[in-house]
N, C-alpha and C positions, 0 to 999 in steps of 0.2 A: 529662305535658306535652300539653295539648290542641292540636290542629291542625285547621283547617277548610278547606273548599274556598272558592272565591272569593265565592260568595253566602251562605255560612254555613249552607247547608242540610244539609251533612254534616260530622260531626266524628269525630275519632279521638283516643284517648288512648293514649300509649305511654311507655315508659321509654327514654330515649336513652342506652343503655349499649352499648359496643362490647365484645363478649365475646372476640373474637379479636385483641385489640389487640397482643399480643406478635408474632403473625405479621405483622400489618400494619406494625408498627414496623420489623421486620426487613426487610420488602420495601421500605419507604420509604428505609431507610438504604442499601440496595443501589443505589438510584438517586440517592443523595446528597441526600436531603431531611432537613433538620435542624429540630428544634423550638426 
């Protein structure tokens, strides 16, 4: 997934995966956030 700065002079490509999703999901549930 490419992403650039405002003028398009710099680009980065990355994979938008969350590897610690289980931990984050548990933390969000503790503060009553639901999907």
